[in-house]
Steps between C-alpha positions, in 0.01 A plus 500: 500500500732295282385151412642323197547814292176670608530847649199627694423869492223684676324761290283747685294781346337795667258739333484865607185680390498878458195724466483865398802487271546403136736231372729753329537706818566194716764375256663844493504512882680165527700516176834455681374180664366363172824581314720334763280198579657157530348292779223568580357597163242778463209484253269804482150416374199725433152389603151638547535790742835382632863449410681197635862413552575130505821432692648152453796363695687174452720341764572171669251557785167671558658710776768635263235582238286678762798711606576600140136594444477694827799711398370562147148582625645757740711656224213500249267683736775737615595585140136537403436731797131411527493244781135567584397399147642148517391174649650155464381162382739210549522182296758227524611205293800274493662330206777255441745556216729243347 
């Protein structure tokens, strides 16, 4: 949305949680995705008993952000080759930038 110099962007994040794998192994499995990331971004994070990947997409609409995240989630799990170890938590937020 453009109103008097304000551009609205929708930022959507999705967290993928992985069990039974260490952070170093997960990062190695998806290294190509991490090295080539643009939008969405990928942030690997270690936690108690799990490793998470936070995927964050920015676009003009929620639908566009969802599509970007769907594609990256599919690639992340495919590259990681451990689909049965992952489950998804979704969070959304929108921001307006000047």
